matplotlib code that plots the C-alpha trace (Angstrom):
import matplotlib.pyplot as plt

x = [0.3, 2.7, 4.6, 1.2, 0.6, 3.9, 3.0, 0.6, 1.7, 4.5, 1.5, -0.1, 3.2, 3.8, 0.5, 0.9, 4.7, 3.0, 0.1, 2.5, 5.1, 2.1, 0.9, 4.9, 5.4, 2.0, 3.2, 7.2, 5.1, 3.5, 6.0, 7.9, 5.6]
y = [0.2, 2.2, 2.0, 3.0, 5.3, 7.1, 6.2, 7.8, 11.1, 11.1, 10.9, 14.1, 15.9, 15.1, 16.2, 19.7, 20.2, 19.0, 21.4, 24.4, 23.6, 24.0, 27.4, 29.1, 27.3, 28.8, 32.0, 32.5, 31.4, 34.9, 36.9, 35.7, 36.6]
z = [0.1, 1.0, -2.7, -4.4, -2.7, -3.4, -6.6, -6.8, -5.5, -7.8, -10.7, -9.2, -8.4, -12.1, -13.8, -11.6, -12.9, -16.6, -15.8, -14.2, -18.0, -19.6, -18.7, -18.7, -23.0, -22.8, -21.8, -23.5, -26.8, -26.0, -25.1, -28.2, -30.6]

ax = plt.figure().add_subplot(projection="3d")
ax.plot(x, y, z, "-o")
ax.set_aspect("equal")
plt.show()
């Protein structure tokens, strides 16, 4: 169970990072234009 919870936390953290990365990429693209 502990390993599963760890994986779940890592997945949630990865999703948050992906969302942040998308926002940053969009902002950079807007600034470049």
